[in-house]
C-alpha positions as CSV (number, residue, x, y, z in Angstrom):
1,X,-53.1,37.8,75.7
2,X,-49.3,37.0,75.8
3,X,-46.3,38.6,75.8
4,X,-44.6,37.7,72.6
5,X,-47.7,39.2,69.8
6,X,-48.2,42.4,72.5
7,X,-43.9,42.6,71.5
8,X,-44.5,42.2,68.2
9,X,-47.8,44.8,67.9
10,X,-45.7,47.6,70.3
11,X,-42.3,47.2,68.1
12,X,-44.0,47.3,64.9
13,X,-46.4,50.3,66.1
14,X,-46.0,53.8,68.0
15,X,-49.1,53.8,69.8
16,X,-50.3,57.0,71.3
17,X,-53.5,55.5,73.0
18,X,-54.3,51.7,74.3
19,X,-57.7,50.0,74.3
20,X,-58.2,46.9,76.7
21,X,-60.7,44.9,76.1
22,X,-61.7,41.9,78.3
23,X,-64.5,40.3,76.2
24,X,-62.8,37.3,74.0
25,X,-63.7,36.2,70.7
26,X,-62.6,32.5,71.6
27,X,-65.4,32.1,74.9
28,X,-67.9,34.1,76.8
29,X,-66.2,34.8,80.0
30,X,-67.7,36.0,83.4
31,X,-67.2,39.6,84.6
32,X,-64.6,38.6,86.6
33,X,-62.8,36.3,84.0
34,X,-63.2,39.2,82.2
35,X,-61.6,41.5,84.3
36,X,-58.8,39.4,85.8
37,X,-57.8,39.3,81.7
38,X,-57.8,43.2,81.3
39,X,-55.4,43.4,84.8
40,X,-53.2,40.6,83.2
41,X,-53.0,42.8,80.0
42,X,-52.0,45.6,81.8
43,X,-49.5,44.1,83.7
44,X,-47.6,43.0,80.5
45,X,-47.8,46.3,78.8
46,X,-46.5,47.4,82.3
47,X,-43.4,45.6,81.5
48,X,-43.6,45.9,77.9
49,X,-43.3,49.4,77.9
50,X,-41.2,50.2,80.7
51,X,-38.4,51.8,79.0
52,X,-40.5,53.3,76.8
53,X,-40.1,57.6,77.5
54,X,-43.2,58.6,76.2
55,X,-46.4,57.7,78.0
56,X,-49.5,56.0,76.6
57,X,-53.3,56.6,77.4
58,X,-54.6,54.0,78.8
59,X,-58.4,53.1,78.7
60,X,-60.0,49.8,79.8
61,X,-63.2,48.1,80.1
62,X,-64.3,46.9,83.8
63,X,-67.1,45.4,85.0
64,X,-66.0,45.1,89.0
65,X,-65.6,48.4,90.9
66,X,-62.3,46.8,92.3
67,X,-60.8,46.7,88.9
68,X,-59.8,50.0,88.4
69,X,-58.2,50.2,91.6
70,X,-56.1,47.4,91.6
71,X,-55.7,48.2,87.9
72,X,-51.7,49.2,87.3
73,X,-51.1,51.2,84.4
74,X,-47.2,51.6,82.6
75,X,-44.5,53.5,84.1
76,X,-45.1,57.2,83.2
77,X,-48.4,57.1,82.3
78,X,-51.5,58.9,84.1
79,X,-53.9,56.4,86.1
80,X,-56.4,54.1,83.4
81,X,-59.4,55.7,82.4
82,X,-62.1,52.7,82.6
83,X,-65.1,52.5,80.9
84,X,-67.5,50.7,84.1
85,X,-69.7,48.4,81.7
86,X,-72.2,47.3,84.6
87,X,-72.4,50.9,85.5
88,X,-73.4,51.7,82.4
89,X,-76.4,49.0,82.4
90,X,-77.4,50.0,85.6
91,X,-78.1,53.6,84.3
92,X,-79.7,52.7,81.8
93,X,-82.1,50.3,83.3
94,X,-83.0,53.2,86.3
95,X,-83.6,55.8,82.8
96,X,-86.1,52.8,81.8
97,X,-87.5,52.6,85.1
98,X,-87.9,56.0,85.4
99,X,-88.9,56.8,82.3
100,X,-90.5,54.0,80.0
101,X,-91.0,56.0,76.8
102,X,-87.6,56.3,76.6
103,X,-87.0,52.5,77.0
104,X,-87.1,52.2,73.0
105,X,-84.9,54.9,72.3
106,X,-82.7,53.3,74.9
107,X,-82.6,49.9,73.8
108,X,-81.7,51.6,70.4
109,X,-78.5,53.2,71.7
110,X,-77.3,49.3,72.9
111,X,-78.4,47.5,68.9
112,X,-76.4,46.7,65.9
113,X,-79.2,46.4,64.3
114,X,-79.6,48.4,60.6
115,X,-81.3,51.6,61.0
116,X,-81.0,52.0,65.0
117,X,-79.3,55.1,65.9
118,X,-75.5,55.2,66.6
119,X,-73.4,57.7,68.4
120,X,-70.1,59.0,65.7
121,X,-67.7,61.4,66.4
122,X,-67.2,63.6,62.9
123,X,-64.8,66.7,62.0
124,X,-66.9,70.1,62.5
125,X,-65.6,70.4,59.0
126,X,-67.6,67.9,57.4
127,X,-71.0,70.0,58.8
128,X,-69.0,72.9,56.9
129,X,-69.1,74.9,60.7
130,X,-67.9,78.6,60.2
131,X,-64.2,78.9,61.3
132,X,-63.2,82.1,63.5
133,X,-65.8,85.1,63.5
134,X,-68.2,86.0,66.4
135,X,-68.9,82.1,67.4
136,X,-71.9,79.8,66.3
137,X,-74.8,79.6,68.8
138,X,-75.4,75.3,69.8
139,X,-78.9,76.1,68.5
140,X,-77.7,77.4,65.2
141,X,-74.9,74.2,65.1
142,X,-77.5,71.4,65.6
143,X,-79.3,73.4,62.6
144,X,-76.7,73.4,60.4
145,X,-75.7,69.6,61.0
146,X,-79.6,69.1,60.2
147,X,-79.3,71.1,57.0
148,X,-76.1,69.9,55.6
149,X,-76.8,66.0,56.6
150,X,-80.0,66.5,55.2
151,X,-81.9,65.8,58.4
152,X,-80.3,62.0,58.9
153,X,-77.7,63.3,61.8
154,X,-78.4,65.3,64.7
155,X,-75.9,67.0,66.7
156,X,-75.7,66.5,70.8
157,X,-72.2,68.7,71.2
158,X,-68.5,69.0,69.9
159,X,-65.0,67.8,71.2
160,X,-62.1,70.2,71.2
161,X,-58.8,69.5,70.1
162,X,-57.8,69.7,73.5
163,X,-60.2,66.6,74.5
164,X,-62.8,68.5,76.3
165,X,-66.3,68.3,75.6
166,X,-69.6,70.4,75.6
167,X,-72.7,68.1,75.7
168,X,-75.9,69.2,75.0
169,X,-75.4,72.4,76.3
170,X,-78.0,75.4,76.2
171,X,-79.2,76.2,72.5
172,X,-77.9,79.6,73.3
173,X,-74.6,79.0,74.0
174,X,-72.1,80.4,71.8
175,X,-68.5,78.8,70.7
176,X,-66.1,79.7,67.9
177,X,-64.6,76.4,66.3
178,X,-61.2,76.5,65.4
179,X,-61.1,74.1,62.5
180,X,-59.7,70.9,64.4
181,X,-62.9,70.5,66.7
182,X,-65.1,67.4,66.5
183,X,-68.7,66.9,66.7
184,X,-70.9,64.0,68.6
185,X,-73.3,63.2,66.2
186,X,-76.5,60.9,66.8
187,X,-77.0,59.1,63.4
188,X,-79.2,56.5,62.0
189,X,-77.2,56.0,58.5
190,X,-76.2,52.4,58.1
191,X,-72.0,51.2,57.7
192,X,-71.6,51.8,53.8
193,X,-73.6,55.0,53.7
194,X,-72.6,58.1,52.4
195,X,-70.9,59.7,55.8
196,X,-72.4,63.3,55.3
197,X,-73.6,64.6,52.0
198,X,-71.7,67.1,50.1
199,X,-72.2,70.6,52.2
200,X,-73.7,73.3,50.8
201,X,-71.6,75.0,48.3
202,X,-72.9,78.6,49.6
203,X,-72.6,78.1,53.1
204,X,-69.9,81.1,54.5
205,X,-66.9,78.2,56.6
206,X,-64.6,81.0,57.5
207,X,-64.9,84.5,58.6
208,X,-62.3,87.1,58.2
209,X,-61.0,88.7,61.5
């Protein structure tokens, strides 16, 4: 990355969040070189966003633990959120060693092959999740997602408007949806396939107060 192209992009678009990756399409980089690339881009962003009034959420990828400590975020911006690639791989290996029967399922999450499992985030409204009222338990939510998607999707939790996430809570945990939440979904749908089949028309989507 260099300054002129970034200047053009930041001038044409008002970004609330910026994702910085260390990978390069031109060549395979070592973990150290990839992290240096991330740090370089962050420094460029720090300079180019110096006079910006509104903060920008920075999300970066790091493969060495020291990268997150060395990173300098743009002015008036919180510390960047880093996704530690090596830590994710290490956790996956530990899960496979401790629970060998899980290995095939874990491998699917890291594969882009057609028909393998993917995790996506979709609006709760796509699954006709009831809004307001007494709320809905996680167990009922899982059943609802399965019915609406014809068992192609499985619910892992939800993401609230403020960013708080409830991931695989107990089945009896109840939540009252406000209409802006998103669901964390595991699916085997392939790219280009219809996201969610048409919602069940008779299912109430709003409770009266």
